PDB file of N, CA, C and O in Angstrom:
ATOM      1  N   MET A   1      26.930  54.294  31.503  1.00  0.00           N
ATOM      2  CA  MET A   1      27.128  52.931  31.904  1.00  0.00           C
ATOM      3  C   MET A   1      25.807  52.152  31.868  1.00  0.00           C
ATOM      4  O   MET A   1      25.789  50.975  31.506  1.00  0.00           O
ATOM      5  N   LYS A   2      24.719  52.798  32.239  1.00  0.00           N
ATOM      6  CA  LYS A   2      23.420  52.149  32.213  1.00  0.00           C
ATOM      7  C   LYS A   2      23.040  51.782  30.785  1.00  0.00           C
ATOM      8  O   LYS A   2      22.462  50.722  30.547  1.00  0.00           O
ATOM      9  N   LYS A   3      23.358  52.646  29.846  1.00  0.00           N
ATOM     10  CA  LYS A   3      23.021  52.357  28.441  1.00  0.00           C
ATOM     11  C   LYS A   3      23.810  51.157  27.933  1.00  0.00           C
ATOM     12  O   LYS A   3      23.277  50.324  27.199  1.00  0.00           O
ATOM     13  N   ILE A   4      25.056  51.069  28.315  1.00  0.00           N
ATOM     14  CA  ILE A   4      25.889  49.941  27.877  1.00  0.00           C
ATOM     15  C   ILE A   4      25.351  48.645  28.472  1.00  0.00           C
ATOM     16  O   ILE A   4      25.244  47.641  27.767  1.00  0.00           O
ATOM     17  N   MET A   5      25.014  48.654  29.752  1.00  0.00           N
ATOM     18  CA  MET A   5      24.455  47.458  30.390  1.00  0.00           C
ATOM     19  C   MET A   5      23.119  47.063  29.755  1.00  0.00           C
ATOM     20  O   MET A   5      22.839  45.881  29.554  1.00  0.00           O
ATOM     21  N   ALA A   6      22.306  48.066  29.446  1.00  0.00           N
ATOM     22  CA  ALA A   6      21.019  47.801  28.808  1.00  0.00           C
ATOM     23  C   ALA A   6      21.240  47.168  27.432  1.00  0.00           C
ATOM     24  O   ALA A   6      20.538  46.227  27.064  1.00  0.00           O
ATOM     25  N   LEU A   7      22.198  47.672  26.682  1.00  0.00           N
ATOM     26  CA  LEU A   7      22.498  47.114  25.362  1.00  0.00           C
ATOM     27  C   LEU A   7      23.032  45.681  25.479  1.00  0.00           C
ATOM     28  O   LEU A   7      22.688  44.820  24.669  1.00  0.00           O
ATOM     29  N   VAL A   8      23.868  45.433  26.483  1.00  0.00           N
ATOM     30  CA  VAL A   8      24.408  44.087  26.692  1.00  0.00           C
ATOM     31  C   VAL A   8      23.285  43.120  27.047  1.00  0.00           C
ATOM     32  O   VAL A   8      23.242  42.005  26.526  1.00  0.00           O
ATOM     33  N   ILE A   9      22.391  43.526  27.914  1.00  0.00           N
ATOM     34  CA  ILE A   9      21.275  42.671  28.315  1.00  0.00           C
ATOM     35  C   ILE A   9      20.354  42.393  27.129  1.00  0.00           C
ATOM     36  O   ILE A   9      19.965  41.249  26.898  1.00  0.00           O
ATOM     37  N   VAL A  10      20.006  43.438  26.379  1.00  0.00           N
ATOM     38  CA  VAL A  10      19.137  43.274  25.207  1.00  0.00           C
ATOM     39  C   VAL A  10      19.828  42.388  24.173  1.00  0.00           C
ATOM     40  O   VAL A  10      19.191  41.532  23.558  1.00  0.00           O
ATOM     41  N   GLY A  11      21.119  42.592  23.983  1.00  0.00           N
ATOM     42  CA  GLY A  11      21.874  41.774  23.032  1.00  0.00           C
ATOM     43  C   GLY A  11      21.920  40.318  23.454  1.00  0.00           C
ATOM     44  O   GLY A  11      21.809  39.421  22.618  1.00  0.00           O
ATOM     45  N   SER A  12      22.082  40.078  24.749  1.00  0.00           N
ATOM     46  CA  SER A  12      22.128  38.688  25.217  1.00  0.00           C
ATOM     47  C   SER A  12      20.763  38.017  25.077  1.00  0.00           C
ATOM     48  O   SER A  12      20.687  36.835  24.743  1.00  0.00           O
ATOM     49  N   PHE A  13      19.686  38.762  25.330  1.00  0.00           N
ATOM     50  CA  PHE A  13      18.345  38.198  25.110  1.00  0.00           C
ATOM     51  C   PHE A  13      18.119  37.886  23.631  1.00  0.00           C
ATOM     52  O   PHE A  13      17.563  36.844  23.286  1.00  0.00           O
ATOM     53  N   ALA A  14      18.549  38.785  22.776  1.00  0.00           N
ATOM     54  CA  ALA A  14      18.381  38.568  21.333  1.00  0.00           C
ATOM     55  C   ALA A  14      19.194  37.344  20.894  1.00  0.00           C
ATOM     56  O   ALA A  14      18.708  36.516  20.122  1.00  0.00           O
ATOM     57  N   LEU A  15      20.406  37.237  21.379  1.00  0.00           N
ATOM     58  CA  LEU A  15      21.248  36.096  21.048  1.00  0.00           C
ATOM     59  C   LEU A  15      20.632  34.789  21.556  1.00  0.00           C
ATOM     60  O   LEU A  15      20.662  33.774  20.861  1.00  0.00           O
ATOM     61  N   ALA A  16      20.081  34.818  22.759  1.00  0.00           N
ATOM     62  CA  ALA A  16      19.451  33.623  23.322  1.00  0.00           C
ATOM     63  C   ALA A  16      18.247  33.198  22.488  1.00  0.00           C
ATOM     64  O   ALA A  16      18.056  32.009  22.234  1.00  0.00           O
ATOM     65  N   MET A  17      17.440  34.155  22.066  1.00  0.00           N
ATOM     66  CA  MET A  17      16.258  33.818  21.261  1.00  0.00           C
ATOM     67  C   MET A  17      16.655  33.261  19.902  1.00  0.00           C
ATOM     68  O   MET A  17      16.032  32.317  19.415  1.00  0.00           O
ATOM     69  N   VAL A  18      17.674  33.826  19.290  1.00  0.00           N
ATOM     70  CA  VAL A  18      18.114  33.357  17.985  1.00  0.00           C
ATOM     71  C   VAL A  18      18.736  31.966  18.101  1.00  0.00           C
ATOM     72  O   VAL A  18      18.489  31.102  17.260  1.00  0.00           O
ATOM     73  N   SER A  19      19.527  31.753  19.125  1.00  0.00           N
ATOM     74  CA  SER A  19      20.187  30.454  19.264  1.00  0.00           C
ATOM     75  C   SER A  19      19.186  29.352  19.602  1.00  0.00           C
ATOM     76  O   SER A  19      19.368  28.218  19.160  1.00  0.00           O
ATOM     77  N   CYS A  20      18.155  29.638  20.355  1.00  0.00           N
ATOM     78  CA  CYS A  20      17.145  28.622  20.674  1.00  0.00           C
ATOM     79  C   CYS A  20      16.338  28.251  19.445  1.00  0.00           C
ATOM     80  O   CYS A  20      15.982  27.087  19.263  1.00  0.00           O
ATOM     81  N   ASP A  21      16.046  29.229  18.601  1.00  0.00           N
ATOM     82  CA  ASP A  21      15.287  28.958  17.387  1.00  0.00           C
ATOM     83  C   ASP A  21      16.125  28.137  16.410  1.00  0.00           C
ATOM     84  O   ASP A  21      15.571  27.350  15.642  1.00  0.00           O
ATOM     85  N   GLY A  22      17.423  28.300  16.424  1.00  0.00           N
ATOM     86  CA  GLY A  22      18.298  27.545  15.543  1.00  0.00           C
ATOM     87  C   GLY A  22      18.231  26.057  15.821  1.00  0.00           C
ATOM     88  O   GLY A  22      18.361  25.254  14.898  1.00  0.00           O
ATOM     89  N   GLY A  23      18.033  25.676  17.055  1.00  0.00           N
ATOM     90  CA  GLY A  23      17.899  24.257  17.397  1.00  0.00           C
ATOM     91  C   GLY A  23      16.669  23.652  16.777  1.00  0.00           C
ATOM     92  O   GLY A  23      16.699  22.511  16.316  1.00  0.00           O
ATOM     93  N   LYS A  24      15.582  24.402  16.759  1.00  0.00           N
ATOM     94  CA  LYS A  24      14.346  23.921  16.154  1.00  0.00           C
ATOM     95  C   LYS A  24      14.540  23.769  14.642  1.00  0.00           C
ATOM     96  O   LYS A  24      14.097  22.790  14.041  1.00  0.00           O
ATOM     97  N   LYS A  25      15.199  24.742  14.050  1.00  0.00           N
ATOM     98  CA  LYS A  25      15.430  24.678  12.609  1.00  0.00           C
ATOM     99  C   LYS A  25      16.370  23.524  12.272  1.00  0.00           C
ATOM    100  O   LYS A  25      16.190  22.847  11.259  1.00  0.00           O
ATOM    101  N   ALA A  26      17.360  23.304  13.110  1.00  0.00           N
ATOM    102  CA  ALA A  26      18.293  22.205  12.870  1.00  0.00           C
ATOM    103  C   ALA A  26      17.573  20.859  12.980  1.00  0.00           C
ATOM    104  O   ALA A  26      17.842  19.941  12.206  1.00  0.00           O
ATOM    105  N   ALA A  27      16.663  20.749  13.941  1.00  0.00           N
ATOM    106  CA  ALA A  27      15.906  19.499  14.097  1.00  0.00           C
ATOM    107  C   ALA A  27      15.004  19.267  12.887  1.00  0.00           C
ATOM    108  O   ALA A  27      14.875  18.142  12.405  1.00  0.00           O
ATOM    109  N   GLU A  28      14.382  20.341  12.401  1.00  0.00           N
ATOM    110  CA  GLU A  28      13.535  20.223  11.216  1.00  0.00           C
ATOM    111  C   GLU A  28      14.371  19.841   9.995  1.00  0.00           C
ATOM    112  O   GLU A  28      13.949  19.026   9.175  1.00  0.00           O
ATOM    113  N   ALA A  29      15.551  20.431   9.882  1.00  0.00           N
ATOM    114  CA  ALA A  29      16.429  20.117   8.756  1.00  0.00           C
ATOM    115  C   ALA A  29      16.893  18.667   8.835  1.00  0.00           C
ATOM    116  O   ALA A  29      16.970  17.985   7.813  1.00  0.00           O
ATOM    117  N   ALA A  30      17.200  18.194  10.036  1.00  0.00           N
ATOM    118  CA  ALA A  30      17.626  16.803  10.205  1.00  0.00           C
ATOM    119  C   ALA A  30      16.483  15.846   9.847  1.00  0.00           C
ATOM    120  O   ALA A  30      16.709  14.817   9.211  1.00  0.00           O
ATOM    121  N   ALA A  31      15.266  16.184  10.254  1.00  0.00           N
ATOM    122  CA  ALA A  31      14.115  15.347   9.926  1.00  0.00           C
ATOM    123  C   ALA A  31      13.879  15.316   8.416  1.00  0.00           C
ATOM    124  O   ALA A  31      13.552  14.271   7.854  1.00  0.00           O
ATOM    125  N   LYS A  32      14.048  16.466   7.766  1.00  0.00           N
ATOM    126  CA  LYS A  32      13.878  16.536   6.317  1.00  0.00           C
ATOM    127  C   LYS A  32      14.948  15.705   5.621  1.00  0.00           C
ATOM    128  O   LYS A  32      14.648  15.000   4.658  1.00  0.00           O
ATOM    129  N   LEU A  33      16.188  15.777   6.093  1.00  0.00           N
ATOM    130  CA  LEU A  33      17.262  14.979   5.507  1.00  0.00           C
ATOM    131  C   LEU A  33      16.985  13.486   5.663  1.00  0.00           C
ATOM    132  O   LEU A  33      17.227  12.703   4.744  1.00  0.00           O
ATOM    133  N   LYS A  34      16.478  13.099   6.830  1.00  0.00           N
ATOM    134  CA  LYS A  34      16.169  11.688   7.063  1.00  0.00           C
ATOM    135  C   LYS A  34      15.044  11.232   6.137  1.00  0.00           C
ATOM    136  O   LYS A  34      15.109  10.138   5.575  1.00  0.00           O
ATOM    137  N   ALA A  35      14.018  12.061   5.976  1.00  0.00           N
ATOM    138  CA  ALA A  35      12.905  11.720   5.084  1.00  0.00           C
ATOM    139  C   ALA A  35      13.390  11.610   3.640  1.00  0.00           C
ATOM    140  O   ALA A  35      12.996  10.697   2.915  1.00  0.00           O
ATOM    141  N   ASP A  36      14.246  12.544   3.228  1.00  0.00           N
ATOM    142  CA  ASP A  36      14.789  12.498   1.872  1.00  0.00           C
ATOM    143  C   ASP A  36      15.642  11.249   1.682  1.00  0.00           C
ATOM    144  O   ASP A  36      15.574  10.600   0.638  1.00  0.00           O
ATOM    145  N   SER A  37      16.438  10.914   2.683  1.00  0.00           N
ATOM    146  CA  SER A  37      17.293   9.731   2.607  1.00  0.00           C
ATOM    147  C   SER A  37      16.445   8.469   2.501  1.00  0.00           C
ATOM    148  O   SER A  37      16.762   7.566   1.728  1.00  0.00           O
ATOM    149  N   THR A  38      15.376   8.411   3.273  1.00  0.00           N
ATOM    150  CA  THR A  38      14.471   7.261   3.234  1.00  0.00           C
ATOM    151  C   THR A  38      13.809   7.155   1.867  1.00  0.00           C
ATOM    152  O   THR A  38      13.676   6.061   1.318  1.00  0.00           O
ATOM    153  N   ARG A  39      13.393   8.294   1.319  1.00  0.00           N
ATOM    154  CA  ARG A  39      12.751   8.316   0.001  1.00  0.00           C
ATOM    155  C   ARG A  39      13.717   7.815  -1.071  1.00  0.00           C
ATOM    156  O   ARG A  39      13.331   7.038  -1.943  1.00  0.00           O
ATOM    157  N   VAL A  40      14.962   8.255  -1.006  1.00  0.00           N
ATOM    158  CA  VAL A  40      15.959   7.824  -1.981  1.00  0.00           C
ATOM    159  C   VAL A  40      16.232   6.329  -1.834  1.00  0.00           C
ATOM    160  O   VAL A  40      16.328   5.612  -2.831  1.00  0.00           O
ATOM    161  N   ALA A  41      16.356   5.862  -0.599  1.00  0.00           N
ATOM    162  CA  ALA A  41      16.601   4.433  -0.373  1.00  0.00           C
ATOM    163  C   ALA A  41      15.437   3.598  -0.901  1.00  0.00           C
ATOM    164  O   ALA A  41      15.649   2.541  -1.496  1.00  0.00           O
ATOM    165  N   ASP A  42      14.213   4.069  -0.684  1.00  0.00           N
ATOM    166  CA  ASP A  42      13.043   3.345  -1.194  1.00  0.00           C
ATOM    167  C   ASP A  42      13.050   3.327  -2.719  1.00  0.00           C
ATOM    168  O   ASP A  42      12.723   2.309  -3.328  1.00  0.00           O
ATOM    169  N   SER A  43      13.420   4.443  -3.335  1.00  0.00           N
ATOM    170  CA  SER A  43      13.484   4.500  -4.797  1.00  0.00           C
ATOM    171  C   SER A  43      14.528   3.536  -5.332  1.00  0.00           C
ATOM    172  O   SER A  43      14.296   2.840  -6.321  1.00  0.00           O
ATOM    173  N   LEU A  44      15.679   3.498  -4.673  1.00  0.00           N
ATOM    174  CA  LEU A  44      16.734   2.579  -5.108  1.00  0.00           C
ATOM    175  C   LEU A  44      16.298   1.130  -4.959  1.00  0.00           C
ATOM    176  O   LEU A  44      16.573   0.304  -5.829  1.00  0.00           O
ATOM    177  N   ALA A  45      15.623   0.822  -3.870  1.00  0.00           N
ATOM    178  CA  ALA A  45      15.135  -0.543  -3.662  1.00  0.00           C
ATOM    179  C   ALA A  45      14.117  -0.919  -4.736  1.00  0.00           C
ATOM    180  O   ALA A  45      14.107  -2.050  -5.222  1.00  0.00           O
ATOM    181  N   GLN A  46      13.269   0.026  -5.098  1.00  0.00           N
ATOM    182  CA  GLN A  46      12.266  -0.245  -6.127  1.00  0.00           C
ATOM    183  C   GLN A  46      12.942  -0.478  -7.479  1.00  0.00           C
ATOM    184  O   GLN A  46      12.556  -1.384  -8.218  1.00  0.00           O
ATOM    185  N   VAL A  47      13.937   0.327  -7.798  1.00  0.00           N
ATOM    186  CA  VAL A  47      14.651   0.157  -9.064  1.00  0.00           C
ATOM    187  C   VAL A  47      15.370  -1.190  -9.088  1.00  0.00           C
ATOM    188  O   VAL A  47      15.362  -1.876 -10.109  1.00  0.00           O
ATOM    189  N   GLN A  48      15.989  -1.570  -7.977  1.00  0.00           N
ATOM    190  CA  GLN A  48      16.665  -2.865  -7.915  1.00  0.00           C
ATOM    191  C   GLN A  48      15.674  -4.013  -8.099  1.00  0.00           C
ATOM    192  O   GLN A  48      15.971  -4.985  -8.794  1.00  0.00           O
ATOM    193  N   ALA A  49      14.518  -3.905  -7.488  1.00  0.00           N
ATOM    194  CA  ALA A  49      13.497  -4.941  -7.635  1.00  0.00           C
ATOM    195  C   ALA A  49      13.036  -5.041  -9.083  1.00  0.00           C
ATOM    196  O   ALA A  49      12.839  -6.141  -9.599  1.00  0.00           O
ATOM    197  N   GLU A  50      12.861  -3.893  -9.743  1.00  0.00           N
ATOM    198  CA  GLU A  50      12.451  -3.900 -11.144  1.00  0.00           C
ATOM    199  C   GLU A  50      13.540  -4.512 -12.027  1.00  0.00           C
ATOM    200  O   GLU A  50      13.246  -5.264 -12.956  1.00  0.00           O
ATOM    201  N   MET A  51      14.794  -4.183 -11.731  1.00  0.00           N
ATOM    202  CA  MET A  51      15.910  -4.744 -12.511  1.00  0.00           C
ATOM    203  C   MET A  51      15.984  -6.269 -12.331  1.00  0.00           C
ATOM    204  O   MET A  51      16.243  -6.991 -13.294  1.00  0.00           O
ATOM    205  N   GLU A  52      15.760  -6.753 -11.121  1.00  0.00           N
ATOM    206  CA  GLU A  52      15.753  -8.194 -10.873  1.00  0.00           C
ATOM    207  C   GLU A  52      14.605  -8.864 -11.617  1.00  0.00           C
ATOM    208  O   GLU A  52      14.767  -9.958 -12.157  1.00  0.00           O
ATOM    209  N   ALA A  53      13.446  -8.209 -11.646  1.00  0.00           N
ATOM    210  CA  ALA A  53      12.297  -8.762 -12.356  1.00  0.00           C
ATOM    211  C   ALA A  53      12.586  -8.830 -13.854  1.00  0.00           C
ATOM    212  O   ALA A  53      12.219  -9.800 -14.517  1.00  0.00           O
ATOM    213  N   ILE A  54      13.241  -7.804 -14.381  1.00  0.00           N
ATOM    214  CA  ILE A  54      13.592  -7.801 -15.803  1.00  0.00           C
ATOM    215  C   ILE A  54      14.599  -8.906 -16.099  1.00  0.00           C
ATOM    216  O   ILE A  54      14.478  -9.606 -17.105  1.00  0.00           O
ATOM    217  N   ALA A  55      15.596  -9.064 -15.222  1.00  0.00           N
ATOM    218  CA  ALA A  55      16.602 -10.112 -15.418  1.00  0.00           C
ATOM    219  C   ALA A  55      15.961 -11.494 -15.365  1.00  0.00           C
ATOM    220  O   ALA A  55      16.309 -12.371 -16.156  1.00  0.00           O
ATOM    221  N   THR A  56      15.034 -11.692 -14.444  1.00  0.00           N
ATOM    222  CA  THR A  56      14.337 -12.971 -14.331  1.00  0.00           C
ATOM    223  C   THR A  56      13.512 -13.250 -15.581  1.00  0.00           C
ATOM    224  O   THR A  56      13.518 -14.364 -16.105  1.00  0.00           O
ATOM    225  N   ALA A  57      12.800 -12.226 -16.056  1.00  0.00           N
ATOM    226  CA  ALA A  57      11.988 -12.390 -17.261  1.00  0.00           C
ATOM    227  C   ALA A  57      12.874 -12.678 -18.470  1.00  0.00           C
ATOM    228  O   ALA A  57      12.510 -13.483 -19.327  1.00  0.00           O
ATOM    229  N   LYS A  58      14.026 -12.031 -18.544  1.00  0.00           N
ATOM    230  CA  LYS A  58      14.939 -12.267 -19.656  1.00  0.00           C
ATOM    231  C   LYS A  58      15.486 -13.688 -19.609  1.00  0.00           C
ATOM    232  O   LYS A  58      15.558 -14.358 -20.639  1.00  0.00           O
ATOM    233  N   ALA A  59      15.871 -14.153 -18.423  1.00  0.00           N
ATOM    234  CA  ALA A  59      16.386 -15.515 -18.285  1.00  0.00           C
ATOM    235  C   ALA A  59      15.311 -16.535 -18.658  1.00  0.00           C
ATOM    236  O   ALA A  59      15.611 -17.544 -19.296  1.00  0.00           O
ATOM    237  N   LYS A  60      14.057 -16.278 -18.264  1.00  0.00           N
ATOM    238  CA  LYS A  60      12.958 -17.183 -18.608  1.00  0.00           C
ATOM    239  C   LYS A  60      12.720 -17.189 -20.110  1.00  0.00           C
ATOM    240  O   LYS A  60      12.472 -18.243 -20.694  1.00  0.00           O
ATOM    241  N   ALA A  61      12.795 -16.018 -20.741  1.00  0.00           N
ATOM    242  CA  ALA A  61      12.604 -15.951 -22.192  1.00  0.00           C
ATOM    243  C   ALA A  61      13.700 -16.713 -22.919  1.00  0.00           C
ATOM    244  O   ALA A  61      13.429 -17.400 -23.903  1.00  0.00           O
ATOM    245  N   VAL A  62      14.937 -16.598 -22.443  1.00  0.00           N
ATOM    246  CA  VAL A  62      16.046 -17.331 -23.062  1.00  0.00           C
ATOM    247  C   VAL A  62      15.844 -18.830 -22.887  1.00  0.00           C
ATOM    248  O   VAL A  62      16.037 -19.599 -23.830  1.00  0.00           O
ATOM    249  N   ALA A  63      15.455 -19.250 -21.683  1.00  0.00           N
ATOM    250  CA  ALA A  63      15.229 -20.679 -21.433  1.00  0.00           C
ATOM    251  C   ALA A  63      14.085 -21.206 -22.297  1.00  0.00           C
ATOM    252  O   ALA A  63      14.173 -22.309 -22.837  1.00  0.00           O
ATOM    253  N   ASP A  64      13.025 -20.432 -22.429  1.00  0.00           N
ATOM    254  CA  ASP A  64      11.898 -20.850 -23.269  1.00  0.00           C
ATOM    255  C   ASP A  64      12.322 -20.950 -24.734  1.00  0.00           C
ATOM    256  O   ASP A  64      11.920 -21.874 -25.441  1.00  0.00           O
ATOM    257  N   SER A  65      13.125 -20.008 -25.176  1.00  0.00           N
ATOM    258  CA  SER A  65      13.595 -20.018 -26.555  1.00  0.00           C
ATOM    259  C   SER A  65      14.478 -21.233 -26.825  1.00  0.00           C
ATOM    260  O   SER A  65      14.363 -21.867 -27.874  1.00  0.00           O
ATOM    261  N   ILE A  66      15.351 -21.554 -25.885  1.00  0.00           N
ATOM    262  CA  ILE A  66      16.219 -22.726 -26.029  1.00  0.00           C
ATOM    263  C   ILE A  66      15.382 -24.006 -26.040  1.00  0.00           C
ATOM    264  O   ILE A  66      15.629 -24.907 -26.841  1.00  0.00           O
ATOM    265  N   ALA A  67      14.398 -24.081 -25.153  1.00  0.00           N
ATOM    266  CA  ALA A  67      13.535 -25.264 -25.102  1.00  0.00           C
ATOM    267  C   ALA A  67      12.766 -25.425 -26.412  1.00  0.00           C
ATOM    268  O   ALA A  67      12.620 -26.537 -26.919  1.00  0.00           O
ATOM    269  N   LYS A  68      12.281 -24.328 -26.949  1.00  0.00           N
ATOM    270  CA  LYS A  68      11.541 -24.388 -28.222  1.00  0.00           C
ATOM    271  C   LYS A  68      12.464 -24.837 -29.348  1.00  0.00           C
ATOM    272  O   LYS A  68      12.084 -25.665 -30.176  1.00  0.00           O
ATOM    273  N   ALA A  69      13.685 -24.284 -29.376  1.00  0.00           N
ATOM    274  CA  ALA A  69      14.640 -24.680 -30.416  1.00  0.00           C
ATOM    275  C   ALA A  69      14.995 -26.155 -30.291  1.00  0.00           C
ATOM    276  O   ALA A  69      15.113 -26.851 -31.299  1.00  0.00           O
ATOM    277  N   ASP A  70      15.163 -26.631 -29.087  1.00  0.00           N
ATOM    278  CA  ASP A  70      15.476 -28.050 -28.875  1.00  0.00           C
ATOM    279  C   ASP A  70      14.327 -28.943 -29.334  1.00  0.00           C
ATOM    280  O   ASP A  70      14.558 -29.972 -29.968  1.00  0.00           O
ATOM    281  N   SER A  71      13.095 -28.558 -29.020  1.00  0.00           N
ATOM    282  CA  SER A  71      11.956 -29.386 -29.422  1.00  0.00           C
ATOM    283  C   SER A  71      11.793 -29.389 -30.940  1.00  0.00           C
ATOM    284  O   SER A  71      11.413 -30.404 -31.523  1.00  0.00           O
ATOM    285  N   VAL A  72      12.077 -28.263 -31.575  1.00  0.00           N
ATOM    286  CA  VAL A  72      12.008 -28.210 -33.040  1.00  0.00           C
ATOM    287  C   VAL A  72      13.106 -29.083 -33.639  1.00  0.00           C
ATOM    288  O   VAL A  72      12.878 -29.793 -34.618  1.00  0.00           O
ATOM    289  N   ALA A  73      14.302 -29.027 -33.046  1.00  0.00           N
ATOM    290  CA  ALA A  73      15.412 -29.845 -33.543  1.00  0.00           C
ATOM    291  C   ALA A  73      15.116 -31.328 -33.361  1.00  0.00           C
ATOM    292  O   ALA A  73      15.435 -32.126 -34.242  1.00  0.00           O
ATOM    293  N   GLN A  74      14.517 -31.714 -32.246  1.00  0.00           N
ATOM    294  CA  GLN A  74      14.169 -33.118 -32.011  1.00  0.00           C
ATOM    295  C   GLN A  74      13.104 -33.578 -32.995  1.00  0.00           C
ATOM    296  O   GLN A  74      13.164 -34.694 -33.511  1.00  0.00           O
ATOM    297  N   ALA A  75      12.134 -32.717 -33.251  1.00  0.00           N
ATOM    298  CA  ALA A  75      11.070 -33.086 -34.198  1.00  0.00           C
ATOM    299  C   ALA A  75      11.634 -33.238 -35.597  1.00  0.00           C
ATOM    300  O   ALA A  75      11.187 -34.105 -36.348  1.00  0.00           O
ATOM    301  N   ALA A  76      12.600 -32.420 -35.962  1.00  0.00           N
ATOM    302  CA  ALA A  76      13.186 -32.501 -37.286  1.00  0.00           C
ATOM    303  C   ALA A  76      14.087 -33.725 -37.402  1.00  0.00           C
ATOM    304  O   ALA A  76      14.249 -34.267 -38.495  1.00  0.00           O
ATOM    305  N   ALA A  77      14.667 -34.160 -36.309  1.00  0.00           N
ATOM    306  CA  ALA A  77      15.592 -35.291 -36.357  1.00  0.00           C
ATOM    307  C   ALA A  77      14.858 -36.628 -36.460  1.00  0.00           C
ATOM    308  O   ALA A  77      15.431 -37.595 -36.962  1.00  0.00           O
ATOM    309  N   LYS A  78      13.633 -36.709 -36.010  1.00  0.00           N
ATOM    310  CA  LYS A  78      12.866 -37.946 -36.077  1.00  0.00           C
ATOM    311  C   LYS A  78      12.377 -38.150 -37.509  1.00  0.00           C
ATOM    312  O   LYS A  78      11.931 -37.209 -38.165  1.00  0.00           O
ATOM    313  N   PRO A  79      12.466 -39.386 -37.979  1.00  0.00           N
ATOM    314  CA  PRO A  79      11.936 -39.644 -39.328  1.00  0.00           C
ATOM    315  C   PRO A  79      10.414 -39.559 -39.300  1.00  0.00           C
ATOM    316  O   PRO A  79       9.774 -39.918 -38.312  1.00  0.00           O
ATOM    317  N   ALA A  80       9.862 -39.087 -40.378  1.00  0.00           N
ATOM    318  CA  ALA A  80       8.410 -38.948 -40.479  1.00  0.00           C
ATOM    319  C   ALA A  80       7.787 -40.325 -40.651  1.00  0.00           C
ATOM    320  O   ALA A  80       8.323 -41.160 -41.379  1.00  0.00           O
ATOM    321  N   LYS A  81       6.676 -40.567 -39.998  1.00  0.00           N
ATOM    322  CA  LYS A  81       5.969 -41.845 -40.128  1.00  0.00           C
ATOM    323  C   LYS A  81       5.154 -41.838 -41.414  1.00  0.00           C
ATOM    324  O   LYS A  81       4.534 -40.841 -41.782  1.00  0.00           O
ATOM    325  N   LYS A  82       5.179 -42.973 -42.077  1.00  0.00           N
ATOM    326  CA  LYS A  82       4.402 -43.099 -43.309  1.00  0.00           C
ATOM    327  C   LYS A  82       3.055 -43.709 -42.967  1.00  0.00           C
ATOM    328  O   LYS A  82       2.964 -44.578 -42.100  1.00  0.00           O
ATOM    329  N   LYS A  83       2.033 -43.268 -43.630  1.00  0.00           N
ATOM    330  CA  LYS A  83       0.691 -43.786 -43.399  1.00  0.00           C
ATOM    331  C   LYS A  83       0.392 -44.951 -44.248  1.00  0.00           C
ATOM    332  O   LYS A  83      -0.704 -45.505 -44.172  1.00  0.00           O
TER     333      LYS A  83
END
């Protein structure tokens, strides 16, 4: 009976030590997940900002091209002055 009680006590101590360490590991895992999530969110925000910058640059290039075409068309439509 003493051996059984000793085994139960040792087993309960071992279980307590393992379960307490699991909380620390779970907290570390949660912190790592949060850091990874933050990193991914930052990457997505950066990609979105770059895409917006590209869209803005493209819209400006189109507007500049249209303005240039209009000015060329206006210059061609005016009669040339004779000297």
